[in-house]
Every structure is written in C-alpha cells, then in structure tokens.
C-alpha positions as CSV (number, residue, x, y, z in Angstrom):
1,M,10.2,12.7,9.0
2,S,7.8,15.6,9.5
3,D,8.0,16.8,5.9
4,L,6.5,13.5,4.5
5,T,2.9,13.7,3.4
6,I,0.8,10.7,2.3
7,A,-2.6,10.9,0.6
8,K,-5.0,8.6,-1.1
9,Q,-5.9,9.5,-4.7
10,D,-8.6,7.9,-6.9
11,R,-7.7,7.8,-10.6
12,D,-11.1,6.5,-11.6
13,A,-13.9,4.4,-10.1
14,R,-11.6,1.2,-9.9
15,H,-8.1,2.5,-9.6
16,G,-6.1,4.7,-7.3
17,R,-2.9,5.1,-5.3
18,Y,-1.5,6.0,-2.0
19,V,1.1,8.7,-2.8
20,A,4.0,10.0,-0.6
21,R,5.8,13.3,-1.1
22,I,8.7,14.8,0.8
23,E,9.0,18.5,0.8
24,G,12.2,19.6,-1.2
25,I,12.7,16.2,-2.8
26,D,11.7,15.4,-6.4
27,G,9.5,12.4,-7.1
28,E,6.7,10.5,-5.5
29,G,6.5,7.2,-3.8
30,E,3.3,5.2,-4.4
31,I,1.3,2.0,-3.8
32,T,-1.1,1.6,-6.6
33,F,-4.4,-0.3,-6.1
34,T,-7.4,-1.7,-7.8
35,R,-10.9,-2.1,-6.3
36,R,-11.8,-5.8,-6.9
37,G,-15.2,-5.9,-5.4
38,E,-17.2,-4.8,-2.3
39,G,-14.7,-4.4,0.5
40,I,-11.7,-5.7,-1.5
41,I,-8.7,-4.0,-3.1
42,S,-5.5,-5.3,-4.5
43,A,-2.2,-3.7,-3.7
44,D,-0.7,-3.9,-7.2
45,H,2.7,-2.1,-7.1
46,T,4.9,-0.2,-4.7
47,G,7.4,2.2,-6.1
48,V,9.8,4.7,-4.5
49,P,12.2,6.8,-6.5
50,E,15.9,6.9,-5.7
51,T,15.6,10.4,-4.5
52,M,13.6,9.0,-1.6
53,A,15.6,5.8,-1.0
54,G,16.5,4.9,2.6
55,K,13.9,7.2,4.1
56,G,11.3,4.4,5.0
57,V,8.8,5.7,2.5
58,A,7.6,2.3,1.3
59,G,6.9,1.2,4.9
60,K,5.1,4.4,5.7
61,L,2.9,4.0,2.6
62,L,2.1,0.5,3.6
63,N,1.2,1.5,7.1
64,F,-1.1,4.3,5.7
65,M,-2.8,1.7,3.5
66,L,-3.3,-0.7,6.4
67,D,-4.7,2.2,8.6
68,D,-7.1,3.0,5.7
69,A,-8.2,-0.7,5.5
70,R,-8.9,-0.7,9.2
71,A,-10.8,2.6,9.2
72,N,-12.8,1.8,6.0
73,H,-13.3,-2.0,6.6
74,F,-11.8,-3.4,3.4
75,R,-9.3,-6.2,2.9
76,I,-6.2,-6.3,0.7
77,I,-5.1,-8.8,-2.0
78,P,-1.3,-8.6,-1.8
79,I,-0.2,-8.8,-5.4
80,C,2.7,-6.4,-5.0
81,P,5.9,-8.3,-4.0
82,Y,6.8,-5.7,-1.4
83,V,3.4,-5.7,0.3
84,R,3.4,-9.5,0.2
85,G,6.9,-9.7,1.7
86,Q,6.0,-7.3,4.5
87,Y,2.8,-9.2,5.2
88,E,4.9,-12.5,5.6
89,K,6.9,-10.7,8.2
90,H,3.8,-9.5,10.0
91,P,1.2,-12.3,10.2
92,E,-0.7,-10.2,12.8
93,W,-2.0,-8.3,9.8
94,A,-4.0,-11.3,8.7
95,D,-7.4,-9.7,9.4
96,L,-6.6,-7.1,6.7
97,F,-5.6,-9.5,3.9
98,T,-7.5,-12.0,1.8
99,T,-4.7,-14.6,2.0
100,K,-2.7,-16.2,4.7
101,P,1.0,-15.2,5.0
102,G,3.0,-17.0,2.3
103,E,-0.1,-17.9,0.3
104,K,-0.2,-17.0,-3.3
105,P,-2.9,-14.3,-3.9
106,K,-5.9,-15.2,-6.0
107,I,-7.5,-12.5,-8.2
C-alpha cells in the first residue's frame, strides 16, 4: 500500500497520536497515546474509519508505534484492546511493553 502514510503527532506535552492517511480516501486511522512518565507511554485507543477497513491500517499503525518504541527507547502500557490483543498474539514484543502478554495493564 504505497499511498499509506503514517506520522506521529504531538497534541500537547502529554498526549499525541500515530495517524495514518491513504491518498484518495477520506478519514484517518489512529492510535492515541499518553506519556505516563520517563520512557513510558500508554496506547489508549486505536480507531480506523470504515473507509479504510480491510486495508491493514491498524496493524501498520501498531508496527509504526513499535518501531518508534525501539528507536526511542520507551515502553508501552497496552490499554487499548486492539493493542493488547495483538500483543497477546506476539509475546516476542515483551521487551516493548510494561506488562506480560495477557496481564491486565496498570496505570
């Protein structure tokens, strides 16, 4: 999907989102996050509009967030059910999360 772009946007000092856009399609997919402390963010919500359904946007957003965590040395509290569910399927991501797969996140 070469027309998909993903960017990280800061809303303020604590909040931001990873946002996906597809050229020619209305709407934006996103994973919102909150900075919880030094080296920790929470993945709060994942949303993809129907106009982007079936294009793998949520998974690409999650992979972008994981790559950002690796590059910038932070860990993720998986509050969002989608992020938590994908993490349970990929326990090899454990070094990027504050919980073990299947464990309820603490904030």
